Backbone as JSON Lines, residues from 0, in Angstrom:
{"i":0,"aa":"M","n":[137.68,148.63,57.97],"ca":[137.74,149.91,58.65],"c":[139.0,149.94,59.51]}
{"i":1,"aa":"H","n":[139.68,151.08,59.5],"ca":[140.84,151.28,60.36],"c":[140.87,152.76,60.78]}
{"i":2,"aa":"H","n":[141.85,153.11,61.63],"ca":[141.89,154.44,62.23],"c":[143.3,155.02,62.13]}
{"i":3,"aa":"H","n":[143.36,156.3,61.76],"ca":[144.64,157.02,61.68],"c":[144.67,158.1,62.76]}
{"i":4,"aa":"A","n":[145.81,158.26,63.41],"ca":[145.96,159.25,64.47],"c":[146.8,160.43,63.99]}
{"i":5,"aa":"Y","n":[146.45,161.6,64.51],"ca":[147.15,162.84,64.16],"c":[147.35,163.67,65.43]}
{"i":6,"aa":"L","n":[148.45,164.4,65.47],"ca":[148.77,165.25,66.62],"c":[149.41,166.52,66.09]}
{"i":7,"aa":"W","n":[148.99,167.65,66.65],"ca":[149.59,168.94,66.31],"c":[149.69,169.76,67.57]}
{"i":8,"aa":"T","n":[150.83,170.4,67.76],"ca":[150.98,171.43,68.79],"c":[151.61,172.63,68.12]}
{"i":9,"aa":"G","n":[151.18,173.79,68.55],"ca":[151.74,175.01,67.98],"c":[151.1,176.23,68.58]}
{"i":10,"aa":"P","n":[151.55,177.4,68.12],"ca":[151.02,178.65,68.64],"c":[149.53,178.79,68.34]}
{"i":11,"aa":"K","n":[148.79,179.26,69.33],"ca":[147.35,179.42,69.17],"c":[147.02,180.33,67.99]}
{"i":12,"aa":"E","n":[147.81,181.38,67.75],"ca":[147.51,182.29,66.64],"c":[147.63,181.58,65.27]}
{"i":13,"aa":"R","n":[148.52,180.61,65.17],"ca":[148.63,179.84,63.92],"c":[147.41,178.92,63.78]}
{"i":14,"aa":"F","n":[147.0,178.31,64.87],"ca":[145.81,177.46,64.87],"c":[144.58,178.25,64.46]}
{"i":15,"aa":"D","n":[144.55,179.53,64.81],"ca":[143.4,180.38,64.52],"c":[143.32,180.83,63.06]}
{"i":16,"aa":"D","n":[144.31,180.51,62.24],"ca":[144.27,180.89,60.82],"c":[143.35,179.9,60.09]}
{"i":17,"aa":"E","n":[142.05,180.14,60.21],"ca":[141.07,179.19,59.72],"c":[141.1,178.99,58.21]}
{"i":18,"aa":"A","n":[141.53,179.98,57.45],"ca":[141.57,179.82,56.0],"c":[142.51,178.7,55.6]}
{"i":19,"aa":"L","n":[143.59,178.52,56.36],"ca":[144.54,177.46,56.04],"c":[144.13,176.12,56.64]}
{"i":20,"aa":"R","n":[143.01,176.11,57.36],"ca":[142.54,174.87,57.99],"c":[141.34,174.27,57.26]}
{"i":21,"aa":"R","n":[140.99,174.84,56.12],"ca":[139.91,174.28,55.31],"c":[140.4,174.15,53.87]}
{"i":22,"aa":"P","n":[139.95,173.11,53.16],"ca":[140.39,172.97,51.78],"c":[139.87,174.14,50.94]}
{"i":23,"aa":"P","n":[140.58,174.48,49.89],"ca":[140.11,175.59,49.05],"c":[138.78,175.22,48.37]}
{"i":24,"aa":"H","n":[138.01,176.21,48.07],"ca":[136.77,175.99,47.34],"c":[137.13,175.36,45.99]}
{"i":25,"aa":"P","n":[136.31,174.44,45.49],"ca":[136.66,173.79,44.22],"c":[136.75,174.75,43.03]}
{"i":26,"aa":"D","n":[136.07,175.88,43.12],"ca":[136.11,176.87,42.03],"c":[136.92,178.08,42.48]}
{"i":27,"aa":"P","n":[137.91,178.48,41.7],"ca":[138.67,179.68,42.06],"c":[137.79,180.92,41.95]}
{"i":28,"aa":"P","n":[138.24,182.02,42.53],"ca":[137.47,183.26,42.42],"c":[137.3,183.63,40.94]}
{"i":29,"aa":"P","n":[136.17,184.2,40.59],"ca":[135.95,184.56,39.19],"c":[136.91,185.65,38.71]}
{"i":30,"aa":"A","n":[137.13,185.68,37.41],"ca":[137.98,186.72,36.82],"c":[137.43,188.08,37.24]}
{"i":31,"aa":"G","n":[138.31,188.98,37.53],"ca":[137.91,190.32,37.94],"c":[137.74,190.46,39.45]}
{"i":32,"aa":"S","n":[137.97,189.38,40.21],"ca":[137.89,189.47,41.67],"c":[139.03,190.32,42.2]}
{"i":33,"aa":"R","n":[138.87,190.77,43.43],"ca":[139.92,191.58,44.05],"c":[141.24,190.79,44.08]}
{"i":34,"aa":"P","n":[142.35,191.43,43.8],"ca":[143.64,190.73,43.77],"c":[143.97,190.01,45.08]}
{"i":35,"aa":"E","n":[143.62,190.62,46.23],"ca":[143.93,189.98,47.51],"c":[143.11,188.7,47.69]}
{"i":36,"aa":"L","n":[141.9,188.65,47.14],"ca":[141.08,187.44,47.21],"c":[141.7,186.33,46.36]}
{"i":37,"aa":"I","n":[142.15,186.69,45.18],"ca":[142.8,185.71,44.29],"c":[144.09,185.22,44.91]}
{"i":38,"aa":"Q","n":[144.88,186.12,45.49],"ca":[146.14,185.74,46.12],"c":[145.88,184.8,47.3]}
{"i":39,"aa":"R","n":[144.88,185.11,48.13],"ca":[144.57,184.26,49.29],"c":[144.1,182.88,48.83]}
{"i":40,"aa":"Y","n":[143.3,182.83,47.77],"ca":[142.83,181.55,47.24],"c":[144.03,180.69,46.81]}
{"i":41,"aa":"H","n":[144.97,181.29,46.09],"ca":[146.14,180.55,45.63],"c":[147.01,180.09,46.81]}
{"i":42,"aa":"Q","n":[147.11,180.93,47.84],"ca":[147.87,180.55,49.02],"c":[147.23,179.34,49.7]}
{"i":43,"aa":"V","n":[145.93,179.39,49.9],"ca":[145.22,178.28,50.55],"c":[145.32,177.02,49.68]}
{"i":44,"aa":"A","n":[145.13,177.16,48.39],"ca":[145.2,176.0,47.49],"c":[146.58,175.34,47.54]}
{"i":45,"aa":"A","n":[147.62,176.14,47.71],"ca":[148.98,175.6,47.76],"c":[149.33,175.04,49.14]}
{"i":46,"aa":"E","n":[148.85,175.68,50.2],"ca":[149.28,175.31,51.55],"c":[148.41,174.27,52.24]}
{"i":47,"aa":"F","n":[147.1,174.26,51.99],"ca":[146.24,173.32,52.73],"c":[146.7,171.87,52.59]}
{"i":48,"aa":"P","n":[146.96,171.39,51.39],"ca":[147.3,169.96,51.27],"c":[148.6,169.56,51.98]}
{"i":49,"aa":"T","n":[149.5,170.5,52.2],"ca":[150.79,170.15,52.8],"c":[150.96,170.66,54.22]}
{"i":50,"aa":"S","n":[150.07,171.54,54.65],"ca":[150.18,172.13,55.98],"c":[149.91,171.09,57.06]}
{"i":51,"aa":"D","n":[150.62,171.22,58.17],"ca":[150.39,170.32,59.31],"c":[149.27,170.83,60.22]}
{"i":52,"aa":"L","n":[148.68,171.99,59.88],"ca":[147.6,172.54,60.7],"c":[146.4,171.6,60.7]}
{"i":53,"aa":"P","n":[145.76,171.42,61.86],"ca":[144.57,170.58,61.91],"c":[143.44,171.19,61.07]}
{"i":54,"aa":"P","n":[142.81,170.39,60.24],"ca":[141.69,170.93,59.46],"c":[140.49,171.21,60.35]}
{"i":55,"aa":"L","n":[139.63,172.12,59.91],"ca":[138.43,172.44,60.68],"c":[137.5,171.23,60.79]}
{"i":56,"aa":"E","n":[137.42,170.44,59.75],"ca":[136.62,169.22,59.77],"c":[137.58,168.04,59.88]}
{"i":57,"aa":"T","n":[137.41,167.25,60.91],"ca":[138.35,166.18,61.25],"c":[138.66,165.26,60.08]}
{"i":58,"aa":"A","n":[137.66,164.9,59.29],"ca":[137.87,163.96,58.19],"c":[138.91,164.47,57.18]}
{"i":59,"aa":"Y","n":[139.07,165.78,57.06],"ca":[140.02,166.33,56.1],"c":[141.48,166.03,56.44]}
{"i":60,"aa":"W","n":[141.75,165.48,57.62],"ca":[143.1,165.0,57.9],"c":[143.51,164.0,56.82]}
{"i":61,"aa":"L","n":[142.55,163.26,56.27],"ca":[142.85,162.24,55.27],"c":[143.45,162.82,53.99]}
{"i":62,"aa":"L","n":[143.29,164.12,53.77],"ca":[143.89,164.78,52.6],"c":[145.32,165.23,52.85]}
{"i":63,"aa":"K","n":[145.75,165.16,54.07],"ca":[147.09,165.63,54.45],"c":[148.15,164.58,54.12]}
{"i":64,"aa":"P","n":[149.42,164.97,54.11],"ca":[150.49,164.01,53.78],"c":[150.53,162.83,54.75]}
{"i":65,"aa":"R","n":[150.85,161.68,54.22],"ca":[150.96,160.45,55.02],"c":[151.96,160.63,56.16]}
{"i":66,"aa":"S","n":[152.95,161.48,55.98],"ca":[153.97,161.69,57.01],"c":[153.37,162.26,58.3]}
{"i":67,"aa":"L","n":[152.16,162.82,58.25],"ca":[151.53,163.37,59.45],"c":[150.78,162.31,60.26]}
{"i":68,"aa":"V","n":[150.61,161.12,59.71],"ca":[149.93,160.04,60.43],"c":[150.86,159.57,61.55]}
{"i":69,"aa":"R","n":[150.35,159.59,62.8],"ca":[151.15,159.19,63.96],"c":[150.96,157.73,64.34]}
{"i":70,"aa":"G","n":[149.97,157.1,63.75],"ca":[149.71,155.69,64.01],"c":[148.48,155.25,63.27]}
{"i":71,"aa":"T","n":[148.4,153.95,62.98],"ca":[147.24,153.37,62.3],"c":[146.89,152.07,63.0]}
{"i":72,"aa":"W","n":[145.61,151.89,63.29],"ca":[145.15,150.69,63.99],"c":[143.87,150.19,63.35]}
{"i":73,"aa":"D","n":[143.7,148.87,63.38],"ca":[142.45,148.25,62.94],"c":[141.4,148.29,64.03]}
{"i":74,"aa":"E","n":[141.83,148.29,65.26],"ca":[140.91,148.24,66.41],"c":[140.72,149.62,67.03]}
{"i":75,"aa":"A","n":[139.46,149.98,67.26],"ca":[139.13,151.26,67.88],"c":[139.76,151.38,69.27]}
{"i":76,"aa":"K","n":[139.78,150.28,70.01],"ca":[140.33,150.3,71.37],"c":[141.81,150.7,71.36]}
{"i":77,"aa":"E","n":[142.56,150.2,70.38],"ca":[143.99,150.55,70.29],"c":[144.18,152.01,69.91]}
{"i":78,"aa":"A","n":[143.35,152.51,69.01],"ca":[143.44,153.92,68.62],"c":[143.09,154.82,69.81]}
{"i":79,"aa":"A","n":[142.07,154.44,70.57],"ca":[141.68,155.21,71.75],"c":[142.79,155.16,72.81]}
{"i":80,"aa":"A","n":[143.47,154.02,72.91],"ca":[144.58,153.91,73.86],"c":[145.69,154.9,73.5]}
{"i":81,"aa":"W","n":[145.99,155.04,72.21],"ca":[146.98,156.03,71.76],"c":[146.55,157.42,72.21]}
{"i":82,"aa":"L","n":[145.28,157.71,72.0],"ca":[144.75,159.01,72.4],"c":[144.93,159.22,73.91]}
{"i":83,"aa":"G","n":[144.63,158.18,74.7],"ca":[144.8,158.27,76.14],"c":[146.25,158.5,76.54]}
{"i":84,"aa":"E","n":[147.17,157.84,75.85],"ca":[148.6,158.02,76.14],"c":[149.03,159.45,75.85]}
{"i":85,"aa":"R","n":[148.53,160.03,74.76],"ca":[148.89,161.41,74.43],"c":[148.28,162.38,75.44]}
{"i":86,"aa":"L","n":[147.03,162.14,75.83],"ca":[146.42,163.01,76.83],"c":[147.2,162.96,78.14]}
{"i":87,"aa":"A","n":[147.61,161.77,78.55],"ca":[148.39,161.64,79.79],"c":[149.75,162.32,79.65]}
{"i":88,"aa":"E","n":[150.35,162.2,78.48],"ca":[151.66,162.81,78.23],"c":[151.59,164.34,78.33]}
{"i":89,"aa":"Y","n":[150.55,164.93,77.76],"ca":[150.44,166.39,77.73],"c":[149.69,166.98,78.92]}
{"i":90,"aa":"A","n":[148.99,166.17,79.69],"ca":[148.16,166.68,80.78],"c":[148.9,167.62,81.74]}
{"i":91,"aa":"P","n":[150.16,167.34,82.12],"ca":[150.84,168.27,83.02],"c":[150.98,169.69,82.45]}
{"i":92,"aa":"R","n":[150.87,169.82,81.13],"ca":[151.02,171.13,80.49],"c":[149.69,171.81,80.19]}
{"i":93,"aa":"F","n":[148.56,171.14,80.45],"ca":[147.25,171.75,80.2],"c":[147.1,172.97,81.09]}
{"i":94,"aa":"T","n":[146.61,174.07,80.55],"ca":[146.46,175.29,81.35],"c":[145.3,175.19,82.32]}
{"i":95,"aa":"S","n":[144.29,174.41,82.0],"ca":[143.12,174.28,82.86],"c":[143.28,173.06,83.77]}
{"i":96,"aa":"E","n":[143.1,173.29,85.05],"ca":[143.19,172.19,86.0],"c":[142.11,171.14,85.74]}
{"i":97,"aa":"S","n":[140.93,171.58,85.35],"ca":[139.85,170.61,85.07],"c":[140.2,169.73,83.87]}
{"i":98,"aa":"D","n":[140.97,170.24,82.92],"ca":[141.41,169.42,81.78],"c":[142.38,168.33,82.21]}
{"i":99,"aa":"R","n":[143.06,168.55,83.33],"ca":[144.04,167.56,83.83],"c":[143.4,166.47,84.68]}
{"i":100,"aa":"D","n":[142.14,166.61,85.01],"ca":[141.45,165.65,85.87],"c":[141.5,164.25,85.26]}
{"i":101,"aa":"T","n":[142.07,163.29,85.99],"ca":[142.27,161.94,85.44],"c":[140.95,161.24,85.16]}
{"i":102,"aa":"A","n":[139.93,161.48,85.95],"ca":[138.62,160.86,85.68],"c":[138.04,161.39,84.37]}
{"i":103,"aa":"R","n":[138.2,162.68,84.14],"ca":[137.73,163.28,82.89],"c":[138.49,162.71,81.7]}
{"i":104,"aa":"L","n":[139.81,162.58,81.84],"ca":[140.62,162.03,80.75],"c":[140.23,160.59,80.44]}
{"i":105,"aa":"A","n":[139.98,159.8,81.47],"ca":[139.54,158.42,81.27],"c":[138.2,158.38,80.55]}
{"i":106,"aa":"W","n":[137.29,159.28,80.94],"ca":[136.0,159.36,80.28],"c":[136.17,159.69,78.79]}
{"i":107,"aa":"L","n":[137.07,160.65,78.47],"ca":[137.32,161.02,77.07],"c":[137.81,159.82,76.26]}
{"i":108,"aa":"V","n":[138.7,159.04,76.83],"ca":[139.25,157.87,76.13],"c":[138.15,156.84,75.89]}
{"i":109,"aa":"N","n":[137.32,156.58,76.9],"ca":[136.23,155.62,76.73],"c":[135.22,156.11,75.7]}
{"i":110,"aa":"A","n":[134.91,157.4,75.72],"ca":[133.99,157.96,74.73],"c":[134.59,157.88,73.33]}
{"i":111,"aa":"A","n":[135.91,158.1,73.22],"ca":[136.58,158.0,71.93],"c":[136.5,156.58,71.39]}
{"i":112,"aa":"A","n":[136.74,155.6,72.24],"ca":[136.68,154.2,71.8],"c":[135.29,153.88,71.25]}
{"i":113,"aa":"E","n":[134.27,154.33,71.92],"ca":[132.9,154.07,71.46],"c":[132.62,154.78,70.14]}
{"i":114,"aa":"Q","n":[133.04,156.03,70.04],"ca":[132.83,156.8,68.8],"c":[133.56,156.14,67.63]}
{"i":115,"aa":"L","n":[134.78,155.72,67.84],"ca":[135.56,155.08,66.78],"c":[134.96,153.73,66.41]}
{"i":116,"aa":"R","n":[134.52,152.99,67.4],"ca":[133.9,151.69,67.14],"c":[132.68,151.82,66.24]}
{"i":117,"aa":"S","n":[131.96,152.93,66.39],"ca":[130.76,153.15,65.59],"c":[131.07,153.78,64.23]}
{"i":118,"aa":"G","n":[132.36,153.97,63.93],"ca":[132.77,154.51,62.63],"c":[132.94,156.01,62.58]}
{"i":119,"aa":"G","n":[132.85,156.67,63.72],"ca":[133.02,158.12,63.75],"c":[134.47,158.54,63.93]}
{"i":120,"aa":"D","n":[134.69,159.81,63.88],"ca":[136.01,160.41,64.1],"c":[136.02,161.05,65.48]}
{"i":121,"aa":"V","n":[137.22,161.28,66.01],"ca":[137.38,161.91,67.32],"c":[138.42,163.02,67.2]}
{"i":122,"aa":"S","n":[138.11,164.15,67.79],"ca":[139.04,165.27,67.78],"c":[138.96,165.98,69.12]}
{"i":123,"aa":"Y","n":[140.11,166.17,69.77],"ca":[140.19,166.87,71.05],"c":[141.24,167.97,70.93]}
{"i":124,"aa":"G","n":[141.01,169.05,71.65],"ca":[141.97,170.14,71.68],"c":[142.05,170.73,73.07]}
{"i":125,"aa":"C","n":[143.25,171.14,73.45],"ca":[143.49,171.74,74.78],"c":[144.51,172.85,74.66]}
{"i":126,"aa":"Y","n":[144.32,173.86,75.48],"ca":[145.34,174.89,75.61],"c":[146.47,174.37,76.46]}
{"i":127,"aa":"L","n":[147.68,174.64,76.02],"ca":[148.88,174.32,76.78],"c":[149.49,175.62,77.27]}
{"i":128,"aa":"E","n":[150.48,175.5,78.14],"ca":[151.18,176.69,78.63],"c":[151.82,177.46,77.47]}
{"i":129,"aa":"R","n":[152.13,178.71,77.69],"ca":[152.78,179.62,76.73],"c":[151.93,179.82,75.48]}
{"i":130,"aa":"P","n":[150.86,180.33,75.46],"ca":[149.68,180.06,74.63],"c":[149.9,179.14,73.43]}
{"i":131,"aa":"L","n":[150.12,177.89,73.75],"ca":[150.19,176.86,72.72],"c":[148.89,176.08,72.73]}
{"i":132,"aa":"Y","n":[148.67,175.37,71.66],"ca":[147.46,174.58,71.54],"c":[147.82,173.17,71.12]}
{"i":133,"aa":"L","n":[147.14,172.19,71.68],"ca":[147.31,170.78,71.34],"c":[146.06,170.31,70.63]}
{"i":134,"aa":"S","n":[146.23,169.69,69.48],"ca":[145.12,169.1,68.75],"c":[145.42,167.63,68.53]}
{"i":135,"aa":"L","n":[144.51,166.77,68.96],"ca":[144.62,165.33,68.77],"c":[143.42,164.88,67.97]}
{"i":136,"aa":"A","n":[143.63,163.99,67.01],"ca":[142.52,163.47,66.21],"c":[142.79,162.02,65.86]}
{"i":137,"aa":"V","n":[141.71,161.26,65.82],"ca":[141.75,159.91,65.28],"c":[140.63,159.85,64.25]}
{"i":138,"aa":"V","n":[141.0,159.5,63.03],"ca":[140.07,159.52,61.91],"c":[139.82,158.1,61.44]}
{"i":139,"aa":"T","n":[138.55,157.75,61.32],"ca":[138.17,156.44,60.81],"c":[138.24,156.47,59.29]}
{"i":140,"aa":"C","n":[138.78,155.41,58.73],"ca":[139.07,155.4,57.3],"c":[138.56,154.11,56.66]}
{"i":141,"aa":"S","n":[138.36,154.19,55.37],"ca":[138.0,153.06,54.49],"c":[136.6,152.55,54.71]}
{"i":142,"aa":"P","n":[135.61,153.3,54.43],"ca":[135.64,154.74,54.16],"c":[135.36,155.54,55.43]}
{"i":143,"aa":"N","n":[135.57,156.84,55.31],"ca":[135.22,157.74,56.4],"c":[133.72,157.97,56.34]}
{"i":144,"aa":"R","n":[133.06,157.85,57.47],"ca":[131.6,157.97,57.5],"c":[131.12,159.36,57.1]}
{"i":145,"aa":"A","n":[131.81,160.4,57.55],"ca":[131.38,161.78,57.26],"c":[131.67,162.17,55.82]}
{"i":146,"aa":"M","n":[132.79,161.68,55.27],"ca":[133.2,162.03,53.92],"c":[133.75,160.78,53.22]}
{"i":147,"aa":"P","n":[132.88,159.89,52.77],"ca":[133.31,158.61,52.23],"c":[134.17,158.7,50.97]}
{"i":148,"aa":"G","n":[134.16,159.82,50.29],"ca":[134.96,159.95,49.07],"c":[136.41,160.31,49.3]}
{"i":149,"aa":"L","n":[136.8,160.59,50.54],"ca":[138.19,160.96,50.81],"c":[139.1,159.73,50.72]}
{"i":150,"aa":"P","n":[140.28,159.92,50.17],"ca":[141.2,158.78,50.03],"c":[141.89,158.42,51.35]}
{"i":151,"aa":"C","n":[142.32,157.19,51.44],"ca":[143.1,156.74,52.59],"c":[144.54,157.19,52.39]}
{"i":152,"aa":"P","n":[145.18,157.75,53.41],"ca":[146.58,158.16,53.25],"c":[147.53,156.99,53.05]}
{"i":153,"aa":"C","n":[147.09,155.79,53.37],"ca":[147.94,154.61,53.2],"c":[147.93,154.09,51.77]}
{"i":154,"aa":"A","n":[146.94,154.53,51.0],"ca":[146.79,154.01,49.63],"c":[147.84,154.56,48.68]}
């Protein structure tokens, strides 16, 4: 078991494009469907695998390009430490003062370490200034507990 880290920052309106944050349905729309439905399906099928947008389900990060992996660790504690470093780095830009609370951030890191140790995934998101959004994720791999059939990006 090991852990892969992911980070995304960008405009909140882009983050809100949920169709591009989920993999396309395995079956395309049936013949005779509305043209806009077929066009949207093809757009999602083409863009989801290469898009840097955070997926709605954390495990789907494993389907994204290896170039999006920000770090890989065998130990949950090391992966959680990366998460803590990113939270500390971005904390001055969090729009909510309660999100910047150092005790809360320490609690999140400790909870992440426990979750990762048990084979789970961790995903955190915060609003940043200038309506930007920060998404941090650490995904457990080989296999992923939620979706064991997903491939490892290192393979």
